[in-house]
C-alpha positions, 0 to 999 in steps of 0.5 A: 500500500505504498506504490503511489505514495511519495516518500522523501529519501530522508524519511524513515517508514517502518516496513510494518507501517501502511501508507495510503495511495497519493500520500506525501511523506516529506523530509525527516518524517518518521513513521513507526510500526503498525501506523496506518496513514490514509490516502492523499495525506501530507506529512510535512517536515519532521513529523513523527507518527508513533506506533499504531497511530491511525491517520485518516484520508486527506489529512494534513500534518504540518512541520514538527508535529508528533502524533503519539500512540493512542491518538487517532485522526479521522479523515480530513483533519488539519494539524498545524505546525508544532502541535503537541499531542500527549498520551499520558495523564501522569507522565513519569520517566519510569512507571511500570503501570503506565497506560495510554490515554486515547485521544480522538480528533474527528473528521474535518477538525482543525488544530492551529499551530502550537496548540497542545492537546492533552490526552483523553479528549475528543475534538468534534467534527469540523471543530477549530482549535485556535493557535496556541490553545491548550485543549484539556477537555472535549471540544464539540462538533463545529466549536471554535475554541481558544485560550489556556485552557481552551474555551468555546468562543463561537461556532464554525461551519465545515469550511472553518468560517465563524458563524456565531459567537458563544 
């Protein structure tokens, strides 16, 4: 499932990762074992996709984003540069009882540059997370959130245009 994907020579794609047709994998991208990347995606410079991550079709993940184990991106998700996903509610260097806390980003959602998404949340369909926001709780479908912690300030349509204030 990589015949028609474009993979830059500096990228490291594990033999047990799946890359969909038409997907573009750019400079210094790392995709680990068991990851599944959909069709017609763009993974920009320095993106890291951890093991077993799921990325839907037509997603765009911009420079320097790490998508850790436990994160699922549905179809048509946009992730801006330097977005940080976490996957551990109680991070410790050595924790024998460590377990992943899953995060789900639903179809068409958009996460702005330098946002942090704390694990265990669901970002709803076509929601928009403003740049620099810290998402600590679920974001509803079509919600526009911003700030630290992120709070809903309005609603957007599927094209990302603001349609109302909160």
